C-alpha positions as CSV (number, residue, x, y, z in Angstrom):
1,M,-37.7,-16.6,-2.7
2,T,-40.6,-18.4,-4.2
3,D,-42.3,-21.3,-2.5
4,N,-41.4,-23.7,-5.2
5,M,-37.7,-23.3,-4.4
6,L,-38.3,-24.3,-0.8
7,T,-40.3,-27.4,-1.6
8,P,-38.3,-30.5,-2.1
9,A,-37.0,-30.7,-5.7
10,L,-37.6,-33.8,-7.8
11,P,-34.4,-35.6,-8.5
12,P,-33.3,-35.6,-12.1
13,E,-34.8,-38.4,-14.2
14,G,-32.8,-41.6,-14.7
15,L,-31.2,-41.7,-11.2
16,S,-31.0,-44.9,-9.3
17,A,-32.8,-45.1,-6.0
18,E,-29.5,-44.7,-4.1
19,D,-28.6,-41.6,-6.1
20,A,-32.1,-40.2,-5.6
21,A,-31.7,-40.6,-1.8
22,V,-28.3,-38.8,-1.9
23,F,-29.9,-36.0,-4.0
24,D,-32.8,-35.7,-1.4
25,R,-30.3,-35.5,1.5
26,V,-28.2,-32.9,-0.2
27,W,-31.3,-30.9,-1.1
28,R,-32.5,-30.8,2.5
29,R,-29.1,-29.8,3.8
30,V,-28.7,-27.0,1.3
31,M,-32.2,-25.7,2.0
32,A,-32.1,-26.0,5.8
33,G,-32.9,-22.7,7.5
34,R,-34.2,-21.0,4.3
35,E,-37.9,-21.6,4.9
36,G,-38.6,-18.1,6.1
37,A,-36.1,-16.3,4.0
38,E,-37.3,-13.6,1.7
39,E,-34.0,-13.0,-0.1
40,P,-31.2,-15.4,-1.1
41,A,-28.7,-15.9,1.7
42,A,-25.8,-14.7,-0.5
43,L,-26.3,-11.0,-1.2
44,L,-24.3,-9.2,-3.8
45,P,-21.6,-7.0,-2.2
46,A,-23.5,-3.8,-3.2
47,Q,-26.6,-5.1,-1.5
48,Q,-25.0,-6.1,1.8
49,P,-26.0,-3.9,4.7
50,A,-23.3,-2.2,6.6
51,S,-22.5,-3.6,10.0
52,P,-24.2,-1.5,12.7
53,S,-21.0,-1.4,14.7
54,A,-19.0,-0.1,11.7
55,P,-20.5,3.0,10.2
56,M,-19.2,3.8,6.8
57,A,-17.6,7.1,6.3
58,T,-17.3,7.9,2.6
59,G,-14.0,9.7,3.0
60,Q,-12.5,6.7,4.8
61,T,-13.8,4.2,2.3
62,D,-12.6,6.2,-0.7
63,G,-9.2,6.6,0.8
64,L,-8.9,3.0,1.8
65,L,-10.1,1.9,-1.6
66,E,-7.4,4.0,-3.3
67,Q,-4.8,2.5,-1.0
68,L,-6.0,-1.0,-1.9
69,R,-5.7,-0.3,-5.6
70,L,-2.2,1.2,-5.3
71,Q,-1.0,-1.7,-3.1
72,A,-2.5,-4.3,-5.5
73,A,-0.8,-2.6,-8.5
74,G,2.5,-2.5,-6.7
75,W,2.2,-6.1,-5.7
76,H,1.6,-7.2,-9.3
77,M,4.5,-5.1,-10.5
78,S,6.9,-6.6,-7.9
79,R,5.8,-10.1,-8.9
80,S,6.4,-9.3,-12.5
81,L,9.8,-8.0,-11.7
82,A,10.6,-11.1,-9.7
83,R,9.7,-13.3,-12.6
84,R,11.9,-11.3,-15.0
85,A,14.9,-11.3,-12.7
86,T,17.3,-14.2,-12.0
87,G,19.3,-15.6,-9.1
88,S,19.5,-13.6,-5.9
89,M,17.8,-10.6,-7.4
90,A,14.7,-12.8,-8.2
91,R,14.7,-14.1,-4.6
92,V,15.0,-10.5,-3.2
93,L,12.1,-9.3,-5.4
94,S,10.0,-12.3,-4.5
95,G,10.5,-11.3,-0.8
96,V,9.4,-7.7,-1.6
97,A,6.4,-9.1,-3.4
98,A,5.5,-11.4,-0.5
99,D,5.8,-8.4,1.9
100,E,3.5,-6.3,-0.3
101,R,1.0,-9.2,-0.4
102,R,0.9,-9.2,3.4
103,Q,0.4,-5.5,3.4
104,L,-2.4,-5.9,0.8
105,A,-4.0,-8.4,3.1
106,R,-3.9,-6.0,6.0
107,L,-5.6,-3.3,3.9
108,A,-8.2,-5.8,2.8
109,A,-8.9,-6.7,6.4
110,A,-9.4,-3.0,7.2
111,W,-11.8,-2.7,4.2
112,Y,-13.8,-5.6,5.6
113,I,-13.9,-4.1,9.0
114,L,-15.1,-0.7,7.6
115,T,-17.6,-2.0,5.0
116,G,-18.5,-5.6,5.9
117,Q,-17.6,-6.6,2.4
118,R,-14.6,-8.7,1.1
119,W,-12.3,-6.8,-1.2
120,R,-11.1,-8.6,-4.3
121,P,-8.5,-7.2,-6.6
122,E,-9.9,-6.0,-9.9
123,E,-8.9,-8.1,-12.9
124,A,-6.6,-5.7,-14.7
125,D,-4.3,-6.3,-17.5
126,H,-0.8,-5.9,-16.1
127,A,1.7,-5.4,-18.8
128,P,4.8,-7.6,-18.4
129,V,8.0,-5.8,-17.6
130,S,10.1,-5.5,-20.8
131,N,13.2,-4.0,-19.2
132,L,14.2,-5.1,-15.7
133,M,16.2,-1.9,-15.0
134,E,13.4,0.4,-16.0
135,G,10.9,-1.8,-14.1
136,L,13.0,-1.4,-11.0
137,R,13.1,2.4,-11.5
138,Q,9.4,2.5,-11.9
139,R,8.9,0.3,-8.8
140,Y,11.2,2.5,-6.7
141,L,9.3,5.6,-7.7
142,H,5.9,3.9,-7.1
143,L,7.1,2.8,-3.6
144,Q,8.3,6.3,-2.7
145,N,4.9,7.7,-3.9
146,M,3.0,5.1,-2.0
147,A,5.0,5.9,1.2
148,R,4.2,9.6,0.8
149,T,0.5,8.9,0.2
150,L,0.2,6.6,3.2
151,E,2.0,9.1,5.5
152,Q,-0.4,11.8,4.4
153,A,-3.4,9.6,5.1
154,A,-2.0,8.8,8.5
155,Q,-1.5,12.5,9.3
156,M,-5.0,13.5,8.0
157,G,-6.5,12.2,11.2
158,E,-7.7,8.7,10.1
159,D,-8.9,7.6,13.4
160,R,-9.3,3.9,12.6
161,F,-6.5,3.3,10.2
162,G,-3.9,6.0,11.0
163,G,-1.6,3.5,12.7
164,L,-2.0,1.0,9.9
165,Y,-1.2,3.6,7.2
166,A,1.9,4.8,9.1
167,D,3.1,1.2,9.4
168,L,2.5,0.5,5.7
169,A,4.3,3.7,4.8
170,G,7.3,2.3,6.7
171,H,7.1,-0.9,4.8
172,S,6.9,1.0,1.5
173,R,10.0,3.0,2.4
174,E,11.9,-0.2,3.4
175,N,10.9,-1.9,0.1
176,A,12.0,1.2,-1.8
177,E,15.4,1.0,-0.2
178,I,15.7,-2.7,-1.2
179,V,14.8,-1.8,-4.8
180,L,17.3,1.1,-4.8
181,H,20.0,-1.3,-3.5
182,L,19.2,-3.7,-6.4
183,L,19.5,-0.8,-8.9
184,E,22.8,0.2,-7.4
185,Q,24.1,-3.4,-7.8
186,M,23.1,-3.4,-11.5
187,Q,25.2,-0.3,-12.1
188,L,28.5,-2.0,-11.3
């Protein structure tokens, strides 16, 4: 940081004495503790150093990142299906979406533990579901695939997250059964 950023800033012109005093108080509060700082306090995620207690293993981060992306895509799809459905089916799908959101939060917490960085979903364009029945079919297949992927990750010896992956696989299987049940109801 440059020295001129650490010296008190001049209040903008045209402020009353009272507003200038408020500006000065806020400036001091914001700049407190930054006198000896070389870098801004808020580093970009790519610049943040890894926590010494959490060494990053590339294989673990890659696998976890893929799980996060799959879970986020599934959550978006379930929300879209819930919006498209009506009545009790909408409530059931909203419950599935809420469960998937909780599982996504668990994966995001694991990401933070592993990397020291907060994970945020990527802003992707999620196409709305045009046909509810086809959307449920795709969601069922996605949940089955997600469960298999998570089970494989759990069995590959993921020391830190094997239990988490196994638990998430169970949730994916349960949600797949719920979606299958909804599809069965639509057939009658």
